C-alpha positions as CSV (number, residue, x, y, z in Angstrom):
1,V,81.3,108.5,80.6
2,Q,79.4,106.0,82.4
3,L,80.5,104.7,86.1
4,V,79.1,101.5,87.4
5,E,79.5,100.5,90.7
6,S,79.8,97.1,92.0
7,G,80.6,95.3,95.2
8,G,78.5,97.4,98.4
9,G,76.7,95.0,100.5
10,L,76.2,95.2,105.1
11,V,79.2,93.8,106.5
12,Q,80.2,93.6,110.3
13,A,83.1,96.0,111.7
14,G,86.2,94.7,111.4
15,T,85.6,92.7,108.0
16,S,86.8,94.1,104.2
17,L,85.0,94.9,101.1
18,T,86.6,95.6,97.4
19,L,84.2,98.1,95.8
20,A,84.9,98.1,91.9
21,C,84.1,101.0,89.0
22,A,83.5,99.6,85.6
23,A,84.4,102.9,83.4
24,S,82.7,102.9,79.7
25,G,82.6,105.9,76.9
26,R,85.0,108.2,76.7
27,T,88.4,107.0,77.6
28,V,89.8,107.8,81.6
29,N,93.1,106.0,81.3
30,D,94.3,109.6,80.7
31,H,92.7,111.0,84.4
32,A,92.6,110.2,88.0
33,M,89.5,108.5,89.2
34,G,88.2,108.3,92.2
35,W,86.1,107.4,95.2
36,F,84.0,109.7,96.9
37,R,81.2,108.7,100.0
38,Q,78.1,110.0,101.5
39,G,77.0,109.3,105.1
40,P,73.6,109.5,106.3
41,G,72.9,113.1,106.8
42,K,76.6,113.8,106.0
43,E,77.5,116.2,102.9
44,R,79.3,113.9,100.2
45,E,83.6,113.9,100.6
46,F,86.4,112.6,99.2
47,V,87.7,109.2,100.0
48,A,90.4,108.1,97.9
49,A,92.1,109.3,94.1
50,I,94.9,107.2,91.9
51,T,96.3,109.3,88.9
52,W,96.3,107.5,86.0
53,S,99.4,106.0,86.2
54,S,98.6,104.8,89.3
55,I,101.8,106.2,90.3
56,N,100.2,108.8,92.7
57,T,97.4,107.3,95.4
58,Y,95.5,110.2,98.3
59,Y,93.5,109.0,101.3
60,A,91.4,111.1,103.4
61,D,93.0,110.9,106.7
62,S,89.8,109.0,108.0
63,V,90.3,105.7,105.5
64,K,94.8,106.1,105.2
65,G,96.5,103.0,106.0
66,R,92.9,101.0,105.9
67,F,91.7,101.7,102.4
68,T,93.8,100.8,99.3
69,I,93.2,102.4,95.7
70,S,94.2,101.0,92.8
71,R,93.0,100.7,88.5
72,D,93.7,98.1,85.7
73,N,93.6,100.5,83.0
74,T,93.4,97.5,80.1
75,K,89.9,96.8,82.1
76,N,88.8,100.6,82.5
77,T,88.3,99.6,86.3
78,V,89.3,101.0,89.4
79,Y,89.4,99.8,93.0
80,L,88.5,100.3,96.6
81,Q,89.7,98.1,98.7
82,M,88.4,98.2,102.2
83,N,89.9,96.7,105.7
84,S,89.3,97.2,108.7
85,L,85.8,98.7,108.4
86,K,83.9,100.4,110.9
87,P,80.7,101.7,111.3
88,E,81.3,105.7,110.6
89,D,82.5,103.8,107.0
90,T,78.6,103.4,106.1
91,A,77.9,105.9,103.1
92,L,76.7,105.6,99.7
93,Y,80.3,105.2,98.2
94,Y,80.2,107.0,94.0
95,C,82.8,106.3,91.9
96,A,84.4,109.7,90.0
97,A,86.6,110.3,86.7
98,D,88.6,112.8,85.4
99,I,89.0,114.0,88.9
100,R,91.4,117.0,90.1
101,L,92.9,118.3,93.2
102,S,93.0,121.8,93.9
103,S,93.0,122.9,97.4
104,H,91.1,119.4,97.5
105,W,89.5,116.6,95.0
106,Y,86.9,117.8,93.0
107,N,84.9,116.4,89.7
108,P,84.4,119.3,87.5
109,H,82.7,116.9,84.9
110,N,80.7,115.6,87.5
111,Y,81.4,112.2,86.1
112,W,79.9,110.2,88.5
113,G,78.7,106.5,89.1
114,Q,75.0,105.9,90.7
115,G,76.6,104.3,94.1
116,T,77.0,101.4,95.5
117,Q,75.8,101.4,99.5
118,V,78.2,99.8,102.5
119,T,76.8,99.3,105.4
120,V,79.3,98.1,108.6
121,S,77.3,97.3,111.6
122,S,78.9,97.2,115.2
C-alpha cells in the first residue's frame, strides 16, 4: 500500500486547511483509514478515523467539532478538513491505512504516508 498526503502548509490561527491522502496498491476500500499527527517533541497521536463505508467516524477530543474526516472510495482518497486551526495543531500529519480499534486506534501493518507538514501561526 502506498499513501501520498498533500495539502499541508503554513496558515494563521482560525483559518482552515484540507489534507488529502491518495492510496494505491492493495485495495484499502475494505478497511478503516485515518490520520495521525506528530507535533514537535511529541509522540505520534491519533487524530481521526473513518470506516470503509464512511458510516462511522472517530475523532480525538482535541479536534472534535473542528476537524472532519471523509473518504471517496472511487478515488481511493481520504480527506481531513481542518477548521478553526490552533497553534497546537502544528504537526506532521500522517495518513494511515487498514487501521484498527482496540483500546485505541493503531496501525498493525504500518501503512503510513510520508507525512505533510501543517504549521499554524498565532
